[in-house]
MIRO-360846 format. One record per residue (C-alpha): z negated, y negated, x negated. Coordinates in steps of 0.2 Angstrom, whole numbers, always signed. Example, Ala and Ser with C-alpha at 12.3 -4.5 7.8 and 13.67 -1.06 7.14 Angstrom:
VODO     w     v     u
VODO   -39   +22   -62
VODO   -36    +5   -68
//
This chain:
VODO     w     v     u
VODO  -387  +600  -322
VODO  -382  +593  -304
VODO  -384  +608  -294
VODO  -382  +598  -277
VODO  -368  +587  -283
VODO  -353  +590  -272
VODO  -342  +585  -257
VODO  -335  +595  -242
VODO  -316  +600  -242
VODO  -305  +613  -235
VODO  -298  +626  -248
VODO  -283  +637  -244
VODO  -278  +630  -227
VODO  -261  +637  -232
VODO  -256  +649  -245
VODO  -246  +635  -254
VODO  -263  +626  -256
VODO  -268  +639  -269
VODO  -257  +644  -283
VODO  -261  +657  -296
VODO  -251  +659  -312
VODO  -255  +674  -323
VODO  -257  +670  -342
VODO  -250  +683  -353
VODO  -261  +689  -368
VODO  -249  +679  -380
VODO  -254  +663  -369
VODO  -238  +661  -359
VODO  -241  +655  -341
VODO  -230  +665  -329
VODO  -217  +657  -317
VODO  -202  +663  -309
VODO  -187  +660  -320
VODO  -172  +671  -323
VODO  -167  +685  -311
VODO  -154  +693  -322
VODO  -160  +706  -335
VODO  -153  +710  -352
VODO  -134  +714  -351
VODO  -136  +730  -360
VODO  -151  +742  -358
VODO  -154  +759  -366
VODO  -163  +770  -354
VODO  -165  +784  -368
VODO  -181  +776  -376
VODO  -192  +789  -384
VODO  -208  +793  -374
VODO  -201  +785  -358
VODO  -198  +767  -353
VODO  -205  +755  -340
VODO  -197  +740  -331
VODO  -207  +724  -333
VODO  -204  +710  -321
VODO  -213  +694  -314
VODO  -219  +696  -296
VODO  -220  +681  -285
VODO  -229  +683  -268
VODO  -236  +673  -255
VODO  -248  +678  -241
VODO  -250  +695  -248
VODO  -262  +704  -260
VODO  -255  +713  -275
VODO  -257  +731  -268
VODO  -249  +726  -251
VODO  -234  +718  -260
VODO  -232  +733  -271
VODO  -233  +745  -257
VODO  -219  +735  -248
VODO  -208  +735  -263
VODO  -211  +754  -266
VODO  -206  +758  -248
VODO  -190  +749  -250
VODO  -187  +757  -266
VODO  -190  +775  -259
VODO  -203  +777  -273
VODO  -222  +781  -275
VODO  -234  +766  -278
VODO  -241  +777  -292
VODO  -228  +771  -304
VODO  -232  +753  -303
VODO  -245  +744  -315
VODO  -252  +727  -316
VODO  -265  +717  -325
VODO  -275  +712  -310
VODO  -275  +708  -291
VODO  -271  +691  -285
VODO  -277  +682  -269
VODO  -269  +686  -253
VODO  -271  +668  -246
VODO  -261  +661  -261
VODO  -245  +659  -269
VODO  -245  +669  -286
VODO  -235  +675  -300
VODO  -240  +690  -311
VODO  -232  +703  -322
VODO  -229  +721  -315
VODO  -222  +736  -323
VODO  -214  +752  -315
VODO  -210  +768  -324
VODO  -192  +773  -325
VODO  -186  +760  -313
VODO  -168  +754  -316
VODO  -166  +735  -314
VODO  -151  +737  -302
VODO  -162  +748  -291
VODO  -174  +734  -290
VODO  -161  +721  -286
VODO  -153  +732  -273
VODO  -170  +734  -264
VODO  -169  +716  -259
VODO  -155  +721  -247
VODO  -166  +734  -238
VODO  -169  +729  -220
VODO  -188  +730  -222
VODO  -189  +719  -238
VODO  -202  +706  -236
VODO  -195  +689  -241
VODO  -212  +683  -246
VODO  -209  +694  -261
VODO  -198  +689  -276
VODO  -196  +694  -294
VODO  -188  +688  -310
VODO  -187  +691  -329
VODO  -183  +709  -329
VODO  -186  +718  -345
VODO  -186  +736  -352
VODO  -201  +740  -363
VODO  -209  +756  -370
VODO  -226  +754  -362
VODO  -234  +750  -345
VODO  -246  +736  -340
VODO  -264  +740  -340
VODO  -278  +733  -330
VODO  -285  +718  -339
VODO  -269  +715  -350
VODO  -269  +696  -348
VODO  -277  +681  -355
VODO  -282  +674  -339
VODO  -275  +665  -324
VODO  -270  +646  -321
VODO  -276  +640  -304
VODO  -268  +625  -295
VODO  -278  +621  -279
VODO  -276  +608  -265
VODO  -292  +602  -257
VODO  -289  +595  -240
VODO  -300  +585  -228
VODO  -310  +577  -242
VODO  -320  +562  -234
VODO  -315  +545  -240
VODO  -333  +541  -245
VODO  -332  +554  -259
VODO  -320  +542  -268
VODO  -330  +527  -265
VODO  -340  +518  -279
VODO  -338  +514  -297
VODO  -343  +532  -301
VODO  -337  +542  -285
VODO  -344  +559  -281
VODO  -326  +566  -284
VODO  -326  +559  -302
VODO  -344  +565  -306
VODO  -340  +582  -300
VODO  -324  +583  -310
VODO  -334  +577  -325
VODO  -347  +590  -323
VODO  -335  +604  -322
VODO  -326  +597  -338
VODO  -342  +595  -348
VODO  -353  +609  -341
VODO  -342  +621  -333
VODO  -347  +631  -318
VODO  -355  +647  -312
VODO  -341  +659  -311
VODO  -345  +672  -298
VODO  -332  +685  -293
VODO  -324  +679  -277
VODO  -322  +687  -260
VODO  -305  +695  -265
VODO  -313  +706  -277
VODO  -323  +714  -263
VODO  -310  +716  -250
VODO  -308  +709  -232
VODO  -313  +724  -221
VODO  -330  +727  -214
VODO  -332  +742  -226
VODO  -331  +733  -243
VODO  -322  +739  -259
VODO  -339  +740  -268
VODO  -345  +753  -255
VODO  -331  +764  -260
VODO  -333  +760  -278
VODO  -352  +764  -278
VODO  -348  +781  -270
VODO  -335  +785  -283
VODO  -347  +780  -297
VODO  -361  +791  -290
VODO  -349  +805  -288
VODO  -350  +806  -269
VODO  -332  +809  -267
VODO  -333  +815  -249
VODO  -342  +799  -245
VODO  -329  +789  -254
VODO  -315  +797  -244
VODO  -324  +794  -228
VODO  -327  +776  -232
VODO  -308  +773  -236
VODO  -304  +781  -220
VODO  -316  +770  -210
VODO  -331  +781  -207
VODO  -346  +770  -211
VODO  -360  +784  -207
VODO  -364  +785  -226
VODO  -369  +767  -227
VODO  -385  +770  -217
VODO  -393  +754  -211
VODO  -377  +744  -214
VODO  -368  +755  -202
VODO  -371  +743  -187
VODO  -361  +729  -196
VODO  -345  +740  -197
VODO  -333  +739  -182
VODO  -316  +746  -179
VODO  -302  +735  -186
VODO  -288  +741  -174
VODO  -287  +753  -160
VODO  -273  +763  -167
VODO  -282  +765  -184
VODO  -299  +769  -175
VODO  -290  +782  -164
VODO  -283  +791  -179
VODO  -299  +791  -188
VODO  -310  +796  -174
VODO  -298  +811  -171
VODO  -299  +816  -189
VODO  -318  +815  -190
VODO  -321  +823  -174
VODO  -311  +838  -178
VODO  -318  +839  -196
VODO  -336  +838  -190
VODO  -332  +852  -177
VODO  -327  +863  -192
VODO  -345  +863  -198
VODO  -355  +851  -210
VODO  -342  +837  -207
VODO  -329  +846  -219
VODO  -312  +837  -223
VODO  -301  +849  -213
VODO  -283  +852  -219
VODO  -275  +852  -201
VODO  -286  +838  -195
VODO  -280  +827  -210
VODO  -262  +832  -205
VODO  -264  +827  -187
VODO  -273  +811  -192
VODO  -259  +806  -204
VODO  -247  +807  -190
VODO  -257  +796  -179
VODO  -261  +783  -193
VODO  -250  +768  -192
VODO  -236  +767  -205
VODO  -242  +751  -212
VODO  -259  +759  -217
VODO  -250  +767  -232
VODO  -266  +770  -243
VODO  -275  +780  -229
VODO  -259  +790  -225
VODO  -257  +795  -243
VODO  -275  +800  -244
VODO  -274  +810  -228
VODO  -258  +818  -234
VODO  -267  +824  -250
VODO  -281  +831  -239
VODO  -268  +840  -228
VODO  -261  +849  -243
VODO  -277  +857  -246
VODO  -284  +846  -260
VODO  -303  +842  -262
VODO  -310  +825  -259
VODO  -311  +822  -278
VODO  -293  +829  -280
VODO  -287  +818  -266
VODO  -295  +802  -273
VODO  -287  +806  -291
VODO  -270  +807  -282
VODO  -271  +789  -277
VODO  -263  +776  -288
VODO  -274  +774  -303
VODO  -275  +755  -303
VODO  -279  +755  -284
VODO  -294  +768  -287
VODO  -300  +758  -301
VODO  -301  +742  -291
VODO  -314  +750  -280
VODO  -325  +754  -296
VODO  -322  +736  -303
VODO  -328  +730  -286
VODO  -344  +738  -288
VODO  -346  +732  -305
VODO  -342  +714  -300
VODO  -355  +715  -286
VODO  -368  +720  -300
VODO  -362  +705  -311
VODO  -364  +693  -297
VODO  -382  +699  -293
VODO  -387  +698  -311
VODO  -379  +681  -312
VODO  -390  +675  -297
VODO  -405  +682  -305
VODO  -401  +673  -321
VODO  -399  +656  -312
VODO  -417  +659  -304
VODO  -424  +662  -322
VODO  -427  +680  -318
VODO  -416  +687  -333
//
């Protein structure tokens, strides 16, 4: 196996350079097609109903795109479901479902002044079930590599040709990529590990940006923005003053007011704490798929570690 075979290149210089098309369980690759839904729809389906549609986005991750749509619809993000998250730095198409959302309401949301035009949708359908995490056969990736040196194409058997042949014949080591772990200094797997260990107070604090529970890793964590840092600092200072670092109701309410409106996940979590819920209860009020992404991030980190050990012959 040619472990050192390769060539330098630039990946994802622009979102259009990396395209992700979800593949349905039946094998159909998803693309935007028809905006119109079925001409006649019955909304009296037994056991409830769900609007399914294809979501196109560019330069946004799945959770952010759904949060922006929900805000324009005046709905909670909790009703939206999807099979998996797609890269932020990419153009992607995937299936999404939303409970009890009428097609006309979704079409009308495009006219909202805050609608993000990097988001589009098509193929609206009414179905009796929602989409679950993992409800897909896979993803089709189309990638553009830029800045490949000319010498990589030289010779009867060029480096590029040999690399393509190696991937075709032998495959490649398929680690979970950075998007699974988040882009903030406090990573998704930190939160996921706290949830799996039932350290719910720590999980809440990590989501809100308090890295004190990370121990030796705390020095690596810095504030992402002044507004967010101010809201967090105010909350944790008042909570600590109440004794044993408790998650205070009034402190959460004040922090929510200070938190920028774009930080919808943190604002929702603070709102739940302000209503008097415990850390565990507040976490369970979060969108289920968003919460599970933290857990899956921790699982993915473990997978990557085991894979590295196996490559070294340790497993």
